[in-house]
C-alpha beads as a LAMMPS data file, in Angstrom:
LAMMPS data file: protein, C-alpha beads

467 atoms
466 bonds

1 atom types
1 bond types

-500.0 500.0 xlo xhi
-500.0 500.0 ylo yhi
-500.0 500.0 zlo zhi

Masses

1 110.0

Atoms # bond

1 1 1 -0.225 0.224 -0.098
2 1 1 1.300 3.807 -0.541
3 1 1 2.209 4.992 2.535
4 1 1 1.236 8.702 1.311
5 1 1 -2.299 7.251 0.358
6 1 1 -2.544 5.413 3.695
7 1 1 -2.495 8.798 5.821
8 1 1 -4.884 10.480 3.134
9 1 1 -8.245 10.237 4.755
10 1 1 -11.519 10.407 2.677
11 1 1 -14.923 11.270 3.883
12 1 1 -17.818 9.511 1.613
13 1 1 -20.964 11.332 2.338
14 1 1 -24.163 9.471 0.927
15 1 1 -27.548 9.127 2.284
16 1 1 -28.026 5.825 0.206
17 1 1 -26.655 3.252 2.472
18 1 1 -25.824 0.453 -0.509
19 1 1 -23.883 2.995 -2.591
20 1 1 -21.891 4.888 0.481
21 1 1 -20.891 1.477 1.728
22 1 1 -19.703 0.364 -2.294
23 1 1 -17.891 3.628 -2.434
24 1 1 -16.124 3.787 0.385
25 1 1 -14.989 0.049 -0.015
26 1 1 -13.663 1.005 -3.585
27 1 1 -11.858 4.066 -2.082
28 1 1 -10.195 1.855 0.653
29 1 1 -8.811 -0.381 -2.018
30 1 1 -7.243 2.482 -3.483
31 1 1 -5.070 2.686 -0.166
32 1 1 -7.038 5.450 1.478
33 1 1 -8.229 5.657 5.014
34 1 1 -12.130 6.171 4.399
35 1 1 -15.261 7.138 6.861
36 1 1 -18.709 7.698 5.712
37 1 1 -21.594 9.950 7.044
38 1 1 -25.462 9.254 5.744
39 1 1 -26.161 13.098 5.347
40 1 1 -24.358 16.594 6.238
41 1 1 -25.200 17.116 10.041
42 1 1 -23.403 13.542 10.526
43 1 1 -20.740 14.653 8.184
44 1 1 -20.410 17.729 10.142
45 1 1 -19.989 15.867 13.463
46 1 1 -16.969 13.787 11.768
47 1 1 -14.977 16.240 10.041
48 1 1 -14.086 17.864 13.833
49 1 1 -12.315 14.508 14.880
50 1 1 -11.871 12.781 11.657
51 1 1 -10.237 15.984 9.658
52 1 1 -10.292 14.483 6.105
53 1 1 -8.341 15.681 3.153
54 1 1 -11.009 15.063 0.630
55 1 1 -14.966 15.329 0.919
56 1 1 -16.736 13.106 -1.458
57 1 1 -20.400 13.880 -1.088
58 1 1 -23.590 13.673 -2.357
59 1 1 -25.779 16.850 -3.372
60 1 1 -29.254 15.987 -2.526
61 1 1 -29.423 14.163 0.765
62 1 1 -32.282 14.707 3.766
63 1 1 -31.685 17.010 6.807
64 1 1 -28.911 18.521 5.216
65 1 1 -27.902 18.715 1.611
66 1 1 -24.532 18.981 0.136
67 1 1 -24.581 22.647 -0.632
68 1 1 -25.756 23.323 2.679
69 1 1 -22.748 21.010 4.206
70 1 1 -20.131 22.570 2.111
71 1 1 -21.615 26.580 3.012
72 1 1 -21.148 25.412 6.653
73 1 1 -17.628 24.402 6.449
74 1 1 -16.900 27.613 4.083
75 1 1 -18.288 29.499 7.159
76 1 1 -15.874 27.715 9.437
77 1 1 -12.926 28.578 7.664
78 1 1 -12.975 26.434 4.535
79 1 1 -13.171 22.578 4.638
80 1 1 -11.241 19.897 2.684
81 1 1 -11.286 19.755 -1.374
82 1 1 -14.755 18.586 -2.360
83 1 1 -15.955 16.266 -5.119
84 1 1 -19.601 16.752 -5.438
85 1 1 -21.729 13.637 -6.635
86 1 1 -25.055 14.655 -8.559
87 1 1 -27.719 12.705 -10.428
88 1 1 -29.162 13.869 -14.114
89 1 1 -31.317 16.935 -13.777
90 1 1 -29.030 18.483 -10.930
91 1 1 -26.268 19.511 -13.297
92 1 1 -26.688 23.352 -13.223
93 1 1 -26.927 23.173 -9.216
94 1 1 -23.684 21.220 -8.936
95 1 1 -21.907 24.033 -11.191
96 1 1 -23.066 26.864 -9.249
97 1 1 -21.998 24.756 -5.790
98 1 1 -18.285 24.407 -7.869
99 1 1 -18.709 28.208 -8.315
100 1 1 -20.016 29.714 -5.452
101 1 1 -18.586 27.193 -2.496
102 1 1 -15.129 26.540 -4.343
103 1 1 -15.970 22.563 -4.600
104 1 1 -12.939 20.910 -6.248
105 1 1 -15.288 19.024 -8.861
106 1 1 -18.358 17.467 -9.661
107 1 1 -19.545 13.995 -10.974
108 1 1 -22.440 12.808 -12.903
109 1 1 -23.974 9.549 -11.368
110 1 1 -23.409 6.551 -11.915
111 1 1 -19.732 7.681 -10.809
112 1 1 -16.923 6.361 -13.210
113 1 1 -14.571 4.530 -10.836
114 1 1 -10.956 5.541 -12.780
115 1 1 -12.225 9.318 -12.960
116 1 1 -13.556 9.364 -9.533
117 1 1 -9.783 8.058 -8.443
118 1 1 -8.145 10.448 -10.613
119 1 1 -10.027 13.475 -9.061
120 1 1 -9.297 12.110 -5.613
121 1 1 -5.560 11.963 -6.271
122 1 1 -5.608 15.443 -7.350
123 1 1 -7.780 16.733 -4.580
124 1 1 -5.422 15.058 -1.975
125 1 1 -2.504 16.534 -3.242
126 1 1 -4.215 20.002 -3.401
127 1 1 -5.158 19.254 0.339
128 1 1 -1.679 18.372 1.360
129 1 1 -0.116 21.267 -0.328
130 1 1 -3.071 23.613 1.446
131 1 1 -2.289 21.813 4.907
132 1 1 1.593 22.297 4.418
133 1 1 1.119 25.692 3.434
134 1 1 -1.086 26.667 6.638
135 1 1 1.331 24.746 8.736
136 1 1 4.671 26.522 7.686
137 1 1 2.439 29.834 8.013
138 1 1 1.215 29.140 11.456
139 1 1 4.901 28.439 12.308
140 1 1 6.285 31.645 10.441
141 1 1 3.439 33.733 12.247
142 1 1 4.301 32.249 16.056
143 1 1 8.233 31.408 15.717
144 1 1 9.706 33.576 12.826
145 1 1 10.667 30.438 11.146
146 1 1 10.076 29.272 7.893
147 1 1 11.479 26.033 6.678
148 1 1 15.101 26.092 8.340
149 1 1 15.148 30.051 7.651
150 1 1 15.028 32.042 11.363
151 1 1 14.132 35.607 11.639
152 1 1 11.809 38.023 13.312
153 1 1 13.083 41.268 12.065
154 1 1 11.003 43.495 9.145
155 1 1 13.822 42.394 6.996
156 1 1 13.123 38.473 7.034
157 1 1 9.509 39.304 7.402
158 1 1 9.535 40.527 4.163
159 1 1 11.738 38.035 2.845
160 1 1 9.539 35.257 4.090
161 1 1 6.604 37.189 2.052
162 1 1 8.512 37.152 -0.722
163 1 1 9.230 33.397 -0.583
164 1 1 5.274 32.897 -0.018
165 1 1 3.971 34.959 -2.813
166 1 1 6.275 33.406 -5.543
167 1 1 6.299 29.854 -4.416
168 1 1 2.956 28.667 -5.837
169 1 1 4.346 29.557 -9.634
170 1 1 6.460 28.625 -12.020
171 1 1 8.467 31.735 -12.412
172 1 1 12.421 31.958 -12.090
173 1 1 13.834 33.336 -9.002
174 1 1 16.809 35.052 -8.562
175 1 1 18.416 34.852 -4.852
176 1 1 20.823 37.560 -3.911
177 1 1 23.192 38.175 -0.880
178 1 1 26.276 38.011 0.633
179 1 1 28.040 34.932 1.159
180 1 1 26.695 32.832 4.399
181 1 1 23.160 34.821 4.171
182 1 1 21.406 31.498 3.690
183 1 1 20.456 31.380 -0.009
184 1 1 20.195 27.885 -0.347
185 1 1 18.071 27.645 2.589
186 1 1 15.663 30.135 0.955
187 1 1 15.590 28.230 -2.144
188 1 1 14.805 25.457 -0.099
189 1 1 12.166 26.896 1.747
190 1 1 10.730 28.139 -1.671
191 1 1 10.664 24.422 -2.848
192 1 1 9.007 23.507 -0.099
193 1 1 6.326 25.477 -0.147
194 1 1 5.458 24.928 -4.019
195 1 1 3.637 22.548 -5.912
196 1 1 6.950 20.587 -6.689
197 1 1 7.661 19.937 -3.052
198 1 1 7.160 15.801 -3.583
199 1 1 9.461 15.932 -6.630
200 1 1 13.178 16.141 -6.553
201 1 1 15.392 19.560 -5.411
202 1 1 18.670 19.519 -7.168
203 1 1 21.564 22.274 -6.077
204 1 1 24.823 22.696 -8.051
205 1 1 27.165 25.241 -7.010
206 1 1 28.825 26.920 -10.247
207 1 1 31.574 28.275 -8.264
208 1 1 32.978 25.225 -7.010
209 1 1 32.951 23.334 -10.236
210 1 1 35.908 23.184 -12.898
211 1 1 34.767 24.437 -16.102
212 1 1 35.618 21.512 -18.272
213 1 1 32.719 19.451 -16.106
214 1 1 30.180 22.292 -15.788
215 1 1 28.296 21.448 -18.965
216 1 1 28.184 17.536 -18.151
217 1 1 26.944 18.310 -14.430
218 1 1 24.463 20.667 -15.832
219 1 1 23.150 18.920 -19.265
220 1 1 24.742 15.150 -18.745
221 1 1 26.677 13.371 -21.179
222 1 1 26.154 10.272 -23.287
223 1 1 28.612 7.381 -23.042
224 1 1 31.697 8.036 -24.925
225 1 1 31.126 11.712 -25.078
226 1 1 34.515 12.460 -23.993
227 1 1 37.816 10.931 -22.482
228 1 1 36.426 9.313 -19.431
229 1 1 32.829 9.180 -20.279
230 1 1 32.235 5.486 -19.556
231 1 1 28.844 5.405 -19.013
232 1 1 25.382 7.708 -19.573
233 1 1 25.662 10.319 -17.112
234 1 1 21.998 12.538 -16.136
235 1 1 22.644 16.253 -15.520
236 1 1 20.822 18.086 -12.713
237 1 1 18.338 19.352 -15.132
238 1 1 17.384 15.917 -16.168
239 1 1 17.892 14.647 -11.740
240 1 1 15.277 17.876 -10.883
241 1 1 12.431 16.732 -13.518
242 1 1 9.442 18.045 -12.189
243 1 1 11.059 19.578 -9.461
244 1 1 13.441 22.427 -8.721
245 1 1 16.973 23.147 -9.812
246 1 1 19.356 25.650 -7.715
247 1 1 21.843 27.169 -9.723
248 1 1 23.994 28.533 -6.886
249 1 1 26.811 31.469 -7.740
250 1 1 25.431 31.677 -10.967
251 1 1 27.953 34.600 -11.685
252 1 1 30.601 32.245 -11.795
253 1 1 29.503 30.216 -14.657
254 1 1 31.786 30.389 -17.612
255 1 1 30.251 32.630 -20.484
256 1 1 30.243 29.743 -23.063
257 1 1 28.052 27.532 -20.676
258 1 1 26.079 30.522 -20.101
259 1 1 24.525 30.649 -24.017
260 1 1 23.805 26.993 -23.679
261 1 1 21.729 27.660 -20.182
262 1 1 19.962 30.283 -21.719
263 1 1 18.655 28.085 -24.435
264 1 1 17.452 25.059 -22.512
265 1 1 15.725 28.069 -20.207
266 1 1 14.005 29.036 -23.517
267 1 1 13.267 25.601 -25.405
268 1 1 12.638 23.517 -22.378
269 1 1 14.724 20.493 -23.649
270 1 1 18.114 19.408 -22.740
271 1 1 20.515 17.532 -24.532
272 1 1 23.243 15.415 -23.193
273 1 1 26.665 16.155 -24.232
274 1 1 27.285 13.367 -27.098
275 1 1 23.376 12.626 -27.432
276 1 1 21.530 12.966 -30.433
277 1 1 17.890 13.189 -29.114
278 1 1 16.372 15.746 -26.672
279 1 1 14.695 15.449 -23.136
280 1 1 11.718 17.486 -22.686
281 1 1 11.960 19.253 -19.093
282 1 1 9.466 20.410 -16.641
283 1 1 11.808 22.243 -13.952
284 1 1 11.528 25.096 -12.079
285 1 1 14.262 27.675 -11.925
286 1 1 16.344 29.191 -8.782
287 1 1 19.246 31.114 -9.254
288 1 1 21.707 32.629 -6.281
289 1 1 24.176 34.797 -6.551
290 1 1 26.829 36.776 -4.233
291 1 1 27.775 39.238 -6.193
292 1 1 25.855 41.949 -8.061
293 1 1 25.234 40.885 -11.676
294 1 1 24.952 44.440 -13.334
295 1 1 29.098 44.618 -12.946
296 1 1 29.494 41.309 -14.376
297 1 1 27.301 42.297 -17.499
298 1 1 28.917 45.780 -17.905
299 1 1 32.418 43.819 -18.117
300 1 1 31.040 40.930 -20.459
301 1 1 31.197 38.314 -18.242
302 1 1 27.501 37.554 -17.634
303 1 1 25.186 37.982 -20.477
304 1 1 22.102 40.229 -20.440
305 1 1 19.641 37.947 -21.853
306 1 1 20.207 35.382 -19.207
307 1 1 20.034 37.789 -16.387
308 1 1 16.565 39.027 -17.740
309 1 1 15.530 35.416 -18.022
310 1 1 16.757 34.402 -14.160
311 1 1 15.466 37.636 -12.477
312 1 1 12.002 37.087 -12.930
313 1 1 11.503 37.194 -9.405
314 1 1 14.361 38.941 -7.464
315 1 1 14.680 38.121 -3.713
316 1 1 17.640 40.068 -1.644
317 1 1 18.632 38.380 1.549
318 1 1 19.839 40.774 4.168
319 1 1 23.166 40.727 5.570
320 1 1 23.126 39.734 9.427
321 1 1 24.635 43.129 10.698
322 1 1 21.257 44.418 9.109
323 1 1 19.181 42.685 11.307
324 1 1 21.196 41.797 14.205
325 1 1 17.579 41.853 16.621
326 1 1 17.230 38.323 14.816
327 1 1 20.620 36.997 16.629
328 1 1 19.020 35.749 19.720
329 1 1 16.311 33.833 17.965
330 1 1 18.910 32.426 15.527
331 1 1 21.456 31.569 18.372
332 1 1 18.732 29.580 20.041
333 1 1 17.601 27.872 16.976
334 1 1 21.281 26.982 15.936
335 1 1 22.087 25.748 19.962
336 1 1 19.625 23.034 19.477
337 1 1 20.741 21.841 16.168
338 1 1 24.148 21.944 17.355
339 1 1 23.522 20.068 20.574
340 1 1 21.606 17.338 18.572
341 1 1 24.352 17.113 16.169
342 1 1 27.248 16.739 19.043
343 1 1 25.123 15.089 21.664
344 1 1 26.077 18.258 24.024
345 1 1 23.631 20.058 26.331
346 1 1 24.159 23.695 26.243
347 1 1 21.092 25.557 27.149
348 1 1 21.537 29.134 27.278
349 1 1 24.044 31.933 25.900
350 1 1 25.364 33.986 28.664
351 1 1 24.272 37.802 29.112
352 1 1 27.907 38.846 28.020
353 1 1 28.188 36.372 25.025
354 1 1 24.663 37.268 23.781
355 1 1 25.895 41.145 24.027
356 1 1 29.238 40.156 22.010
357 1 1 27.086 38.522 19.165
358 1 1 24.718 41.404 18.591
359 1 1 27.761 43.684 18.485
360 1 1 29.759 42.033 16.239
361 1 1 29.874 42.934 12.494
362 1 1 29.581 39.519 11.591
363 1 1 31.441 39.260 7.751
364 1 1 30.561 35.919 7.449
365 1 1 26.865 36.142 8.206
366 1 1 24.799 33.422 9.692
367 1 1 27.326 30.714 8.388
368 1 1 29.767 32.454 10.591
369 1 1 27.481 32.712 13.886
370 1 1 26.990 28.947 13.325
371 1 1 30.913 28.099 13.640
372 1 1 31.158 30.408 16.161
373 1 1 28.600 28.581 18.467
374 1 1 29.428 25.316 17.415
375 1 1 33.157 25.766 18.566
376 1 1 31.234 27.237 21.688
377 1 1 29.275 24.052 22.448
378 1 1 31.893 21.899 21.749
379 1 1 34.255 23.489 24.212
380 1 1 31.297 24.399 27.017
381 1 1 29.696 20.516 26.320
382 1 1 26.673 21.671 28.633
383 1 1 25.295 24.146 30.718
384 1 1 25.678 28.115 29.994
385 1 1 27.926 29.124 26.952
386 1 1 30.241 31.833 28.765
387 1 1 32.800 34.201 26.598
388 1 1 35.552 31.668 27.600
389 1 1 34.156 29.400 25.604
390 1 1 33.938 31.659 22.431
391 1 1 37.215 31.629 19.864
392 1 1 40.476 33.190 20.871
393 1 1 39.791 36.976 20.119
394 1 1 36.517 36.693 18.863
395 1 1 35.328 40.444 18.708
396 1 1 38.427 41.946 17.534
397 1 1 37.744 41.359 13.795
398 1 1 37.752 44.312 11.743
399 1 1 35.080 47.271 12.047
400 1 1 33.013 47.775 8.925
401 1 1 35.142 48.980 6.317
402 1 1 33.269 52.491 6.035
403 1 1 34.748 52.956 9.440
404 1 1 38.346 51.858 9.117
405 1 1 39.409 53.867 6.266
406 1 1 40.219 57.496 5.463
407 1 1 38.324 59.787 3.358
408 1 1 41.010 58.721 0.846
409 1 1 40.071 55.348 0.913
410 1 1 43.266 54.424 2.753
411 1 1 42.882 51.698 5.300
412 1 1 43.573 52.596 8.867
413 1 1 44.860 49.802 11.028
414 1 1 44.729 50.194 14.715
415 1 1 47.327 49.138 17.222
416 1 1 46.773 45.437 18.557
417 1 1 45.344 44.222 14.922
418 1 1 46.994 40.760 13.844
419 1 1 48.127 40.277 10.325
420 1 1 45.422 38.189 9.472
421 1 1 42.953 40.538 10.612
422 1 1 44.621 43.733 8.869
423 1 1 44.339 41.336 5.711
424 1 1 41.084 40.541 6.160
425 1 1 39.900 44.104 6.424
426 1 1 42.330 44.947 3.384
427 1 1 40.650 42.453 1.312
428 1 1 37.005 43.603 2.403
429 1 1 38.083 47.575 1.479
430 1 1 39.352 46.171 -1.968
431 1 1 36.157 44.051 -2.617
432 1 1 33.959 47.005 -1.600
433 1 1 36.124 49.675 -3.936
434 1 1 35.557 47.332 -6.761
435 1 1 31.681 46.860 -6.224
436 1 1 32.568 43.045 -5.179
437 1 1 34.372 42.429 -8.418
438 1 1 36.618 39.540 -7.683
439 1 1 38.637 39.526 -10.731
440 1 1 39.598 43.108 -10.375
441 1 1 40.117 42.962 -6.560
442 1 1 42.483 39.924 -7.037
443 1 1 44.627 42.173 -9.787
444 1 1 44.816 44.913 -7.147
445 1 1 45.519 42.733 -4.455
446 1 1 48.449 41.043 -6.603
447 1 1 46.917 37.480 -5.512
448 1 1 45.199 35.120 -8.036
449 1 1 41.537 34.735 -7.901
450 1 1 41.913 31.390 -6.549
451 1 1 43.481 32.830 -3.375
452 1 1 40.912 35.395 -3.108
453 1 1 38.150 33.119 -3.201
454 1 1 39.811 30.556 -0.891
455 1 1 40.441 33.636 1.549
456 1 1 36.579 34.831 1.429
457 1 1 35.644 30.537 1.978
458 1 1 37.670 30.985 5.267
459 1 1 36.086 34.100 6.271
460 1 1 32.667 32.631 5.807
461 1 1 33.518 29.514 7.605
462 1 1 33.535 26.150 5.864
463 1 1 30.844 24.661 4.134
464 1 1 29.785 26.178 1.010
465 1 1 26.593 24.245 0.315
466 1 1 25.188 26.444 3.256
467 1 1 24.839 29.742 1.327

Bonds

1 1 1 2
2 1 2 3
3 1 3 4
4 1 4 5
5 1 5 6
6 1 6 7
7 1 7 8
8 1 8 9
9 1 9 10
10 1 10 11
11 1 11 12
12 1 12 13
13 1 13 14
14 1 14 15
15 1 15 16
16 1 16 17
17 1 17 18
18 1 18 19
19 1 19 20
20 1 20 21
21 1 21 22
22 1 22 23
23 1 23 24
24 1 24 25
25 1 25 26
26 1 26 27
27 1 27 28
28 1 28 29
29 1 29 30
30 1 30 31
31 1 31 32
32 1 32 33
33 1 33 34
34 1 34 35
35 1 35 36
36 1 36 37
37 1 37 38
38 1 38 39
39 1 39 40
40 1 40 41
41 1 41 42
42 1 42 43
43 1 43 44
44 1 44 45
45 1 45 46
46 1 46 47
47 1 47 48
48 1 48 49
49 1 49 50
50 1 50 51
51 1 51 52
52 1 52 53
53 1 53 54
54 1 54 55
55 1 55 56
56 1 56 57
57 1 57 58
58 1 58 59
59 1 59 60
60 1 60 61
61 1 61 62
62 1 62 63
63 1 63 64
64 1 64 65
65 1 65 66
66 1 66 67
67 1 67 68
68 1 68 69
69 1 69 70
70 1 70 71
71 1 71 72
72 1 72 73
73 1 73 74
74 1 74 75
75 1 75 76
76 1 76 77
77 1 77 78
78 1 78 79
79 1 79 80
80 1 80 81
81 1 81 82
82 1 82 83
83 1 83 84
84 1 84 85
85 1 85 86
86 1 86 87
87 1 87 88
88 1 88 89
89 1 89 90
90 1 90 91
91 1 91 92
92 1 92 93
93 1 93 94
94 1 94 95
95 1 95 96
96 1 96 97
97 1 97 98
98 1 98 99
99 1 99 100
100 1 100 101
101 1 101 102
102 1 102 103
103 1 103 104
104 1 104 105
105 1 105 106
106 1 106 107
107 1 107 108
108 1 108 109
109 1 109 110
110 1 110 111
111 1 111 112
112 1 112 113
113 1 113 114
114 1 114 115
115 1 115 116
116 1 116 117
117 1 117 118
118 1 118 119
119 1 119 120
120 1 120 121
121 1 121 122
122 1 122 123
123 1 123 124
124 1 124 125
125 1 125 126
126 1 126 127
127 1 127 128
128 1 128 129
129 1 129 130
130 1 130 131
131 1 131 132
132 1 132 133
133 1 133 134
134 1 134 135
135 1 135 136
136 1 136 137
137 1 137 138
138 1 138 139
139 1 139 140
140 1 140 141
141 1 141 142
142 1 142 143
143 1 143 144
144 1 144 145
145 1 145 146
146 1 146 147
147 1 147 148
148 1 148 149
149 1 149 150
150 1 150 151
151 1 151 152
152 1 152 153
153 1 153 154
154 1 154 155
155 1 155 156
156 1 156 157
157 1 157 158
158 1 158 159
159 1 159 160
160 1 160 161
161 1 161 162
162 1 162 163
163 1 163 164
164 1 164 165
165 1 165 166
166 1 166 167
167 1 167 168
168 1 168 169
169 1 169 170
170 1 170 171
171 1 171 172
172 1 172 173
173 1 173 174
174 1 174 175
175 1 175 176
176 1 176 177
177 1 177 178
178 1 178 179
179 1 179 180
180 1 180 181
181 1 181 182
182 1 182 183
183 1 183 184
184 1 184 185
185 1 185 186
186 1 186 187
187 1 187 188
188 1 188 189
189 1 189 190
190 1 190 191
191 1 191 192
192 1 192 193
193 1 193 194
194 1 194 195
195 1 195 196
196 1 196 197
197 1 197 198
198 1 198 199
199 1 199 200
200 1 200 201
201 1 201 202
202 1 202 203
203 1 203 204
204 1 204 205
205 1 205 206
206 1 206 207
207 1 207 208
208 1 208 209
209 1 209 210
210 1 210 211
211 1 211 212
212 1 212 213
213 1 213 214
214 1 214 215
215 1 215 216
216 1 216 217
217 1 217 218
218 1 218 219
219 1 219 220
220 1 220 221
221 1 221 222
222 1 222 223
223 1 223 224
224 1 224 225
225 1 225 226
226 1 226 227
227 1 227 228
228 1 228 229
229 1 229 230
230 1 230 231
231 1 231 232
232 1 232 233
233 1 233 234
234 1 234 235
235 1 235 236
236 1 236 237
237 1 237 238
238 1 238 239
239 1 239 240
240 1 240 241
241 1 241 242
242 1 242 243
243 1 243 244
244 1 244 245
245 1 245 246
246 1 246 247
247 1 247 248
248 1 248 249
249 1 249 250
250 1 250 251
251 1 251 252
252 1 252 253
253 1 253 254
254 1 254 255
255 1 255 256
256 1 256 257
257 1 257 258
258 1 258 259
259 1 259 260
260 1 260 261
261 1 261 262
262 1 262 263
263 1 263 264
264 1 264 265
265 1 265 266
266 1 266 267
267 1 267 268
268 1 268 269
269 1 269 270
270 1 270 271
271 1 271 272
272 1 272 273
273 1 273 274
274 1 274 275
275 1 275 276
276 1 276 277
277 1 277 278
278 1 278 279
279 1 279 280
280 1 280 281
281 1 281 282
282 1 282 283
283 1 283 284
284 1 284 285
285 1 285 286
286 1 286 287
287 1 287 288
288 1 288 289
289 1 289 290
290 1 290 291
291 1 291 292
292 1 292 293
293 1 293 294
294 1 294 295
295 1 295 296
296 1 296 297
297 1 297 298
298 1 298 299
299 1 299 300
300 1 300 301
301 1 301 302
302 1 302 303
303 1 303 304
304 1 304 305
305 1 305 306
306 1 306 307
307 1 307 308
308 1 308 309
309 1 309 310
310 1 310 311
311 1 311 312
312 1 312 313
313 1 313 314
314 1 314 315
315 1 315 316
316 1 316 317
317 1 317 318
318 1 318 319
319 1 319 320
320 1 320 321
321 1 321 322
322 1 322 323
323 1 323 324
324 1 324 325
325 1 325 326
326 1 326 327
327 1 327 328
328 1 328 329
329 1 329 330
330 1 330 331
331 1 331 332
332 1 332 333
333 1 333 334
334 1 334 335
335 1 335 336
336 1 336 337
337 1 337 338
338 1 338 339
339 1 339 340
340 1 340 341
341 1 341 342
342 1 342 343
343 1 343 344
344 1 344 345
345 1 345 346
346 1 346 347
347 1 347 348
348 1 348 349
349 1 349 350
350 1 350 351
351 1 351 352
352 1 352 353
353 1 353 354
354 1 354 355
355 1 355 356
356 1 356 357
357 1 357 358
358 1 358 359
359 1 359 360
360 1 360 361
361 1 361 362
362 1 362 363
363 1 363 364
364 1 364 365
365 1 365 366
366 1 366 367
367 1 367 368
368 1 368 369
369 1 369 370
370 1 370 371
371 1 371 372
372 1 372 373
373 1 373 374
374 1 374 375
375 1 375 376
376 1 376 377
377 1 377 378
378 1 378 379
379 1 379 380
380 1 380 381
381 1 381 382
382 1 382 383
383 1 383 384
384 1 384 385
385 1 385 386
386 1 386 387
387 1 387 388
388 1 388 389
389 1 389 390
390 1 390 391
391 1 391 392
392 1 392 393
393 1 393 394
394 1 394 395
395 1 395 396
396 1 396 397
397 1 397 398
398 1 398 399
399 1 399 400
400 1 400 401
401 1 401 402
402 1 402 403
403 1 403 404
404 1 404 405
405 1 405 406
406 1 406 407
407 1 407 408
408 1 408 409
409 1 409 410
410 1 410 411
411 1 411 412
412 1 412 413
413 1 413 414
414 1 414 415
415 1 415 416
416 1 416 417
417 1 417 418
418 1 418 419
419 1 419 420
420 1 420 421
421 1 421 422
422 1 422 423
423 1 423 424
424 1 424 425
425 1 425 426
426 1 426 427
427 1 427 428
428 1 428 429
429 1 429 430
430 1 430 431
431 1 431 432
432 1 432 433
433 1 433 434
434 1 434 435
435 1 435 436
436 1 436 437
437 1 437 438
438 1 438 439
439 1 439 440
440 1 440 441
441 1 441 442
442 1 442 443
443 1 443 444
444 1 444 445
445 1 445 446
446 1 446 447
447 1 447 448
448 1 448 449
449 1 449 450
450 1 450 451
451 1 451 452
452 1 452 453
453 1 453 454
454 1 454 455
455 1 455 456
456 1 456 457
457 1 457 458
458 1 458 459
459 1 459 460
460 1 460 461
461 1 461 462
462 1 462 463
463 1 463 464
464 1 464 465
465 1 465 466
466 1 466 467
């Protein structure tokens, strides 16, 4: 038996016992949990305890008919998706019920079993999605949580609102924000709220992928397409069929690959490397970047037409320093997660630790906060996390670049800064000067792009997949 169907509850309402019993038996054989009611009044009594995902109801019944049942459920805040059965001659009433009372569908008697089975499957999916969205909305409203994202600040409430608005659609989404702000978490929350939530979510980091493997990872390849291709390989678009693909750090994708990606997005089809046929796609695309794409477009490193194709619905994520009121809430959620990960029992932060966390600039954003707390949890093991459990020298990191520079753009380093802190301040100042153009910043600093990328990863902490 399908597990998902076994937990999907169907309430059958019909005043004719033989039809009610036969219908319930048939639906039960399909794997659903079924209850019955002889009319609308009995159905209202059962709804409160049985809580059906789908309602299958006759239209004409004594005491309370199907129309009044749906009206009562609507007045109580809305019931489950309803499939209305109607005899010949009641078609006009059934259509009016669909229109006025938001019934899911109607079927004329005698009911065709295959049609009913298909409608129950679709209604159950709609019911589960509505239930899931309502649960997440309650969670967000009461706790400042959406999926694995945490925040009660105005900035995060705006982000949560944008995610909820765009999730049900098919629109492409571009998530922007500094490294460590939670771009992948936002993409996963968007996927979990969408009708594609039961299909795959596939993420690929364009910055961490060698150029030679990029096209194969995106589009797949056939056996023998190139040296080392010993078997057929499905790319991330095929793996995400009917689901969502996240193209993380899209700004680092090679320009040649960008043109092929644009064609896939426009045609809705993909051809594996070395392949002769195309695969039809049904995939929702989310892109993410930690650097402004407008400068990359001006410098010829990113295609403008691809940008407009991806930037249908932009969602900017705030830096942690711009929502410091969220830090206590974030810290509590991270402590719970880290205690489970390391089998520790750290219950709270000391007042001094909380003050230090709230006063810090957090250039590595939420990822850096997690790493600071993870170190503290491991050292403290249980009880209260104190300042002695924090990393040595925590809180002495560079000030915001604007406060550490002169009017001429020179870096002013206070006495007591370490070499590492000074290097970090210089890199951040240079990136601000180049508007986060890493190629130009590396040239000015006299280091390779790879070295700069590794430094930024080090500052933002380990685990690029958490972005």
